[in-house]
DSSP file (Angstrom, degrees, kcal/mol; ACC not computed):
  #  RESIDUE AA STRUCTURE BP1 BP2  ACC     N-H-->O    O-->H-N    N-H-->O    O-->H-N    TCO  KAPPA ALPHA  PHI   PSI    X-CA   Y-CA   Z-CA
    1    1 A X              0   0    0      0, 0.0     2,-0.5     0, 0.0    48,-0.2   0.000 360.0 360.0 360.0 134.8    0.0    0.0    0.0
    2    2 A X  E     -a   49   0A   0     46,-2.7    48,-3.0    23,-0.0     2,-0.5  -0.812 360.0-154.1 -91.6 132.3    1.2    3.5   -0.8
    3    3 A X  E     -a   50   0A   0     -2,-0.5     2,-0.6    46,-0.2    48,-0.2  -0.924  10.7-161.8-114.7 128.9    0.6    6.0    2.0
    4    4 A X  E     -a   51   0A   0     46,-2.9    48,-2.7    -2,-0.5     2,-0.6  -0.949  13.7-158.6-105.0 117.5    0.2    9.7    1.5
    5    5 A X  E     -a   52   0A   0     -2,-0.6     2,-0.8    46,-0.2    48,-0.2  -0.871   3.4-161.8-100.6 121.8    0.8   11.5    4.9
    6    6 A X  E     +a   53   0A   0     46,-3.4    48,-2.6    -2,-0.6     2,-0.4  -0.887  18.9 169.6-106.2 104.6   -0.7   15.0    5.1
    7    7 A X  E >>  -a   54   0A   0     -2,-0.8     3,-2.2    46,-0.2     4,-2.1  -0.962  36.9-137.1-119.1 127.1    1.0   16.7    8.0
    8    8 A X  T 34 S+     0   0    0     46,-0.6    -1,-0.1    -2,-0.4    47,-0.1   0.649 101.4  69.9 -64.3 -12.4    0.4   20.5    8.6
    9    9 A X  T 34 S+     0   0    0      1,-0.2    -1,-0.3     3,-0.0     3,-0.1   0.811 117.2  22.9 -68.3 -27.3    4.2   20.9    9.3
   10   10 A X  T <4 S+     0   0    0     -3,-2.2     2,-0.9     1,-0.2    -2,-0.2   0.598 113.4  71.5-112.2 -18.6    4.7   20.2    5.6
   11   11 A X     <  +     0   0    0     -4,-2.1    -1,-0.2     1,-0.2    51,-0.1  -0.823  49.1 148.6-103.7  94.9    1.4   21.1    4.1
   12   12 A X        +     0   0    0     -2,-0.9     2,-0.3    -3,-0.1    -1,-0.2   0.463  67.0  12.7-104.9  -4.8    1.3   24.9    4.4
   13   13 A X  S  > S-     0   0    0     -3,-0.1     4,-1.7     1,-0.1    50,-0.2  -0.953  84.0 -95.1-158.6 171.7   -0.8   25.6    1.3
   14   14 A X  H  > S+     0   0    0     -2,-0.3     4,-2.1    49,-0.3     5,-0.2   0.850 123.4  57.6 -65.0 -33.0   -3.0   23.8   -1.3
   15   15 A X  H  > S+     0   0    0      1,-0.2     4,-2.4     2,-0.2    -1,-0.2   0.897 104.0  51.7 -64.2 -39.1    0.1   23.6   -3.5
   16   16 A X  H  > S+     0   0    0      2,-0.2     4,-2.2     1,-0.2    -1,-0.2   0.887 106.8  54.2 -63.2 -38.4    1.9   21.7   -0.8
   17   17 A X  H  X S+     0   0    0     -4,-1.7     4,-1.7     1,-0.2    -2,-0.2   0.938 110.4  45.4 -60.8 -46.8   -1.0   19.3   -0.6
   18   18 A X  H  X S+     0   0    0     -4,-2.1     4,-2.8     1,-0.2    -2,-0.2   0.891 110.9  53.7 -64.9 -38.7   -0.8   18.6   -4.3
   19   19 A X  H  X S+     0   0    0     -4,-2.4     4,-2.9     1,-0.2     5,-0.3   0.869 104.2  56.6 -63.1 -35.7    3.0   18.2   -4.1
   20   20 A X  H  X S+     0   0    0     -4,-2.2     4,-1.9     2,-0.2     5,-0.2   0.926 112.5  40.5 -62.3 -44.4    2.5   15.6   -1.4
   21   21 A X  H  X S+     0   0    0     -4,-1.7     4,-2.7     2,-0.2     6,-0.2   0.949 117.2  47.9 -67.2 -48.7    0.3   13.5   -3.6
   22   22 A X  H  X>S+     0   0    0     -4,-2.8     5,-1.5     1,-0.2     4,-1.0   0.904 116.0  43.8 -61.5 -42.7    2.4   14.0   -6.7
   23   23 A X  H  <5S+     0   0    0     -4,-2.9    -1,-0.2    -5,-0.2    -2,-0.2   0.914 117.7  42.9 -70.3 -43.5    5.7   13.2   -5.0
   24   24 A X  H  <5S+     0   0    0     -4,-1.9    -2,-0.2    -5,-0.3    -1,-0.2   0.889 124.4  34.2 -70.3 -39.8    4.5   10.2   -3.0
   25   25 A X  H  <5S-     0   0    0     -4,-2.7    -1,-0.2    -5,-0.2    -2,-0.2   0.436 105.7-119.2-101.5   0.3    2.5    8.6   -5.8
   26   26 A X  T  <5 -     0   0    0     -4,-1.0    -3,-0.2    -5,-0.2    -4,-0.1   0.916  38.3-170.8  67.3  45.2    4.7    9.6   -8.8
   27   27 A X      < -     0   0    0     -5,-1.5    -1,-0.1    -6,-0.2    15,-0.0  -0.293  31.7 -93.4 -64.2 154.6    2.2   11.7  -10.7
   28   28 A X    >   -     0   0    0      1,-0.1     3,-2.0     2,-0.1    -1,-0.1  -0.237  33.9-108.5 -66.5 160.0    3.2   12.7  -14.2
   29   29 A X  T 3  S+     0   0    0      1,-0.3    -1,-0.1    -3,-0.1    -2,-0.1   0.778 117.3  61.8 -61.0 -27.3    4.8   16.1  -14.7
   30   30 A X  T 3  S+     0   0    0      2,-0.0    -1,-0.3     3,-0.0    -2,-0.1   0.376  71.7 141.4 -82.9   6.3    1.7   17.5  -16.5
   31   31 A X    <   -     0   0    0     -3,-2.0     7,-0.1     1,-0.1     6,-0.0  -0.247  50.9-139.0 -50.5 132.5   -0.3   16.9  -13.3
   32   32 A X        -     0   0    0      2,-0.1    -1,-0.1     1,-0.1     3,-0.1   0.451  17.7-131.1 -83.8  -2.8   -2.7   19.9  -13.1
   33   33 A X  S    S+     0   0    0      1,-0.2     2,-0.3   -15,-0.1   -15,-0.1   0.894  71.2 102.4  54.0  44.9   -2.5   20.6   -9.3
   34   34 A X  S  > S-     0   0    0    -16,-0.1     4,-2.4     1,-0.0    -1,-0.2  -0.933  86.6-100.0-146.3 170.4   -6.3   20.8   -8.9
   35   35 A X  H  > S+     0   0    0     -2,-0.3     4,-2.6     1,-0.2     5,-0.2   0.839 119.4  54.1 -66.8 -33.2   -9.0   18.5   -7.5
   36   36 A X  H  > S+     0   0    0      2,-0.2     4,-2.4     1,-0.2    -1,-0.2   0.931 111.9  44.8 -64.7 -43.6  -10.1   17.2  -10.9
   37   37 A X  H  > S+     0   0    0      2,-0.2     4,-2.7     1,-0.2     5,-0.2   0.884 111.9  53.1 -66.9 -37.7   -6.5   16.3  -11.8
   38   38 A X  H  X S+     0   0    0     -4,-2.4     4,-2.6     2,-0.2     5,-0.2   0.935 109.5  48.9 -61.5 -46.0   -6.1   14.7   -8.4
   39   39 A X  H  X S+     0   0    0     -4,-2.6     4,-2.3     1,-0.2    -2,-0.2   0.943 112.2  48.3 -57.1 -49.7   -9.3   12.6   -8.9
   40   40 A X  H  X S+     0   0    0     -4,-2.4     4,-1.1     1,-0.2    -2,-0.2   0.925 114.0  45.3 -60.4 -46.3   -8.1   11.5  -12.4
   41   41 A X  H  X S+     0   0    0     -4,-2.7     4,-0.8     1,-0.2     3,-0.3   0.905 113.2  50.0 -66.5 -40.5   -4.6   10.5  -11.2
   42   42 A X  H >< S+     0   0    0     -4,-2.6     3,-0.5     1,-0.2    -1,-0.2   0.876 110.5  49.1 -66.8 -36.3   -5.9    8.7   -8.1
   43   43 A X  H 3< S+     0   0    0     -4,-2.3    -1,-0.2    -5,-0.2    -2,-0.2   0.703 106.5  58.0 -77.2 -17.1   -8.4    6.7  -10.1
   44   44 A X  H 3< S+     0   0    0     -4,-1.1     2,-0.3    -3,-0.3    -1,-0.2   0.664  86.7  93.1 -82.2 -16.9   -5.7    5.7  -12.6
   45   45 A X    <<  -     0   0    0     -4,-0.8     4,-0.1    -3,-0.5   -20,-0.0  -0.603  55.5-167.3 -81.2 135.1   -3.5    4.1   -9.9
   46   46 A X        +     0   0    0     -2,-0.3    -1,-0.1     2,-0.1     2,-0.1   0.495  59.6  92.6-101.1  -5.6   -4.0    0.4   -9.5
   47   47 A X  S    S-     0   0    0      1,-0.1     2,-0.3   -46,-0.0    -2,-0.0  -0.453  90.8 -93.4 -79.9 160.0   -2.1    0.1   -6.2
   48   48 A X        -     0   0    0     -2,-0.1   -46,-2.7    36,-0.1     2,-0.4  -0.575  46.0-159.2 -70.3 136.8   -3.8    0.3   -2.8
   49   49 A X  E     -a    2   0A   0     34,-0.3    36,-2.3    -2,-0.3     2,-0.4  -0.972  12.0-170.3-124.0 134.1   -3.6    3.9   -1.6
   50   50 A X  E     -ab   3  85A   0    -48,-3.0   -46,-2.9    -2,-0.4     2,-0.5  -0.981   4.2-164.1-119.8 136.8   -4.0    5.2    2.0
   51   51 A X  E     -ab   4  86A   0     34,-3.0    36,-2.6    -2,-0.4     2,-0.5  -0.984   5.5-171.6-122.1 122.6   -4.3    8.8    2.8
   52   52 A X  E     -ab   5  87A   0    -48,-2.7   -46,-3.4    -2,-0.5     2,-0.5  -0.964   2.8-167.8-117.5 121.7   -3.7    9.9    6.4
   53   53 A X  E     -ab   6  88A   0     34,-2.9    36,-3.5    -2,-0.5     2,-0.4  -0.942   8.0-167.0-109.2 122.3   -4.4   13.5    7.5
   54   54 A X  E     +a    7   0A   0    -48,-2.6   -46,-0.6    -2,-0.5     5,-0.2  -0.855  68.1  10.1-111.6 147.5   -3.1   14.5   10.9
   55   55 A X  S >> S-     0   0    0     -2,-0.4     4,-2.0    37,-0.3     3,-0.6   0.964  74.0-177.0  51.7  59.4   -4.1   17.6   12.8
   56   56 A X  H 3> S+     0   0    0     -3,-0.3     4,-2.7     1,-0.3     5,-0.2   0.756  72.0  62.3 -64.5 -27.0   -6.9   18.3   10.4
   57   57 A X  H 3> S+     0   0    0      2,-0.2     4,-1.8     1,-0.2    -1,-0.3   0.936 108.9  42.2 -64.1 -43.3   -7.9   21.6   11.9
   58   58 A X  H <> S+     0   0    0     -3,-0.6     4,-2.7     2,-0.2    -2,-0.2   0.882 112.8  53.7 -70.2 -37.7   -4.5   23.1   11.2
   59   59 A X  H  X S+     0   0    0     -4,-2.0     4,-2.8     2,-0.2     5,-0.3   0.926 107.3  52.0 -58.7 -43.8   -4.5   21.5    7.7
   60   60 A X  H  X S+     0   0    0     -4,-2.7     4,-2.2     1,-0.2     8,-0.3   0.905 111.6  46.4 -59.7 -42.6   -7.9   23.1    7.1
   61   61 A X  H  < S+     0   0    0     -4,-1.8    -1,-0.2     2,-0.2    -2,-0.2   0.923 114.1  47.8 -65.5 -43.7   -6.5   26.5    8.1
   62   62 A X  H  < S+     0   0    0     -4,-2.7   -48,-0.3     1,-0.2    -2,-0.2   0.902 120.9  35.4 -65.1 -42.0   -3.3   26.0    6.0
   63   63 A X  H  < S-     0   0    0     -4,-2.8   -49,-0.3   -50,-0.2    -1,-0.2   0.793 120.5-103.6 -82.1 -30.2   -5.1   24.9    2.9
   64   64 A X     X  -     0   0    0     -4,-2.2     4,-2.9    -5,-0.3     5,-0.3   0.149  23.9-101.9 106.3 133.3   -8.2   27.2    3.3
   65   65 A X  H  > S+     0   0    0      1,-0.2     4,-2.2     2,-0.2     5,-0.2   0.867 119.0  47.7 -56.1 -42.7  -11.6   26.1    4.6
   66   66 A X  H  > S+     0   0    0      2,-0.2     4,-1.9     1,-0.2    -1,-0.2   0.922 115.7  44.1 -67.6 -43.1  -13.3   26.0    1.2
   67   67 A X  H  > S+     0   0    0      2,-0.2     4,-2.4     1,-0.2    -2,-0.2   0.887 112.5  52.6 -68.7 -38.1  -10.5   24.1   -0.5
   68   68 A X  H  X S+     0   0    0     -4,-2.9     4,-3.0    -8,-0.3     5,-0.2   0.910 107.7  52.2 -63.6 -40.9  -10.2   21.7    2.5
   69   69 A X  H  X S+     0   0    0     -4,-2.2     4,-2.0    -5,-0.3    -1,-0.2   0.924 110.9  47.0 -61.0 -44.3  -14.0   21.0    2.2
   70   70 A X  H  X S+     0   0    0     -4,-1.9     4,-2.0     2,-0.2    -1,-0.2   0.898 112.9  50.2 -63.1 -40.1  -13.6   20.2   -1.5
   71   71 A X  H  X S+     0   0    0     -4,-2.4     4,-2.4     2,-0.2    -2,-0.2   0.937 111.1  46.8 -63.5 -47.8  -10.6   18.0   -0.8
   72   72 A X  H  X S+     0   0    0     -4,-3.0     4,-2.4     1,-0.2    -1,-0.2   0.846 110.1  54.2 -67.1 -31.8  -12.4   16.0    2.0
   73   73 A X  H  X S+     0   0    0     -4,-2.0     4,-2.4    -5,-0.2    -1,-0.2   0.918 109.2  48.6 -64.5 -42.4  -15.4   15.6   -0.2
   74   74 A X  H  X S+     0   0    0     -4,-2.0     4,-2.7     2,-0.2     5,-0.2   0.917 110.7  50.3 -62.7 -43.4  -13.2   14.1   -2.9
   75   75 A X  H  X S+     0   0    0     -4,-2.4     4,-2.3     1,-0.2    -2,-0.2   0.914 110.9  49.3 -61.5 -42.8  -11.6   11.8   -0.4
   76   76 A X  H  X S+     0   0    0     -4,-2.4     4,-2.3     2,-0.2    -1,-0.2   0.915 111.8  48.7 -62.9 -43.0  -15.0   10.6    0.8
   77   77 A X  H  X S+     0   0    0     -4,-2.4     4,-1.9     1,-0.2    -2,-0.2   0.927 113.4  46.3 -62.9 -45.2  -16.2   10.0   -2.8
   78   78 A X  H  <>S+     0   0    0     -4,-2.7     5,-3.1     1,-0.2     6,-0.7   0.854 111.7  51.8 -68.1 -33.7  -13.0    8.0   -3.7
   79   79 A X  H ><5S+     0   0    0     -4,-2.3     3,-1.4    -5,-0.2    -1,-0.2   0.912 108.8  50.5 -67.5 -40.6  -13.2    6.0   -0.5
   80   80 A X  H 3<5S+     0   0    0     -4,-2.3    -2,-0.2     1,-0.3    -1,-0.2   0.864 109.0  51.5 -63.4 -35.1  -16.9    5.2   -1.2
   81   81 A X  T 3<5S-     0   0    0     -4,-1.9    -1,-0.3    -5,-0.2    -2,-0.2   0.436 116.4-119.4 -79.5   1.1  -15.8    4.1   -4.7
   82   82 A X  T < 5S+     0   0    0     -3,-1.4    -3,-0.2     2,-0.2    -2,-0.1   0.806  78.3 126.4  64.3  31.6  -13.1    1.9   -3.0
   83   83 A X  S   <S-     0   0    0     -5,-3.1     2,-0.3     1,-0.2   -34,-0.3   0.678  77.9 -11.8 -89.2 -20.9  -10.3    3.8   -4.8
   84   84 A X        -     0   0    0     -6,-0.7     2,-0.4    -9,-0.1    -1,-0.2  -0.969  64.3-110.1-163.5 172.3   -8.5    4.6   -1.5
   85   85 A X  E     -b   50   0A   0    -36,-2.3   -34,-3.0    -2,-0.3     2,-0.4  -0.974  31.3-167.1-115.4 134.1   -8.6    4.6    2.2
   86   86 A X  E     -b   51   0A   0     -2,-0.4     2,-0.4   -36,-0.2   -34,-0.2  -0.977   7.0-179.7-126.4 132.1   -8.8    7.9    4.0
   87   87 A X  E     -b   52   0A   0    -36,-2.6   -34,-2.9    -2,-0.4     2,-0.5  -0.997  12.4-156.4-134.3 132.2   -8.3    8.6    7.7
   88   88 A X  E    S-b   53   0A   0     -2,-0.4   -34,-0.2     1,-0.2     4,-0.1  -0.918  78.0 -16.9-105.9 130.6   -8.5   11.9    9.6
   89   89 A X  S >  S+     0   0    0    -36,-3.5     3,-1.8    -2,-0.5    -1,-0.2   0.875  72.3 172.5  46.2  53.3   -6.6   12.2   12.9
   90   90 A X  T 3  S+     0   0    0    -37,-0.3    -1,-0.1     1,-0.3     3,-0.1   0.685  76.9  49.0 -66.5 -16.2   -6.3    8.4   13.3
   91   91 A X  T 3  S-     0   0    0      1,-0.4    -1,-0.3     0, 0.0    -2,-0.1   0.242 119.9-104.5-105.2  11.9   -4.1    8.9   16.4
   92   92 A X    <   -     0   0    0     -3,-1.8    -1,-0.4    -4,-0.1     2,-0.3  -0.135  49.2 -56.5  87.1 171.1   -6.3   11.4   18.1
   93   93 A X              0   0    0      1,-0.1   -39,-0.0    -3,-0.1     0, 0.0  -0.657 360.0 360.0 -88.6 142.9   -6.0   15.1   18.3
   94   94 A X              0   0    0     -2,-0.3    -1,-0.1     0, 0.0    -2,-0.0   0.471 360.0 360.0 -83.8 360.0   -2.8   16.6   19.9
């Protein structure tokens, strides 16, 4: 399983969030750095993918509330489609 760890120490913007996915999962150079492109790349991967978001309140602030909401909606949709596993604060809040 490939794991994408979203940690607010390293995710300071929406661009950082996209870089975390692209770097961990080896997205192509033409990756569009938006939610539609993220959806397309994630659904093209045939490996098991896990996404772990820690300290989600700070992540939401760093990324922006509207963008975080869109991101979490995408994660929920992909999890429902069995394309990945998504966990928020699996170790509790600090």
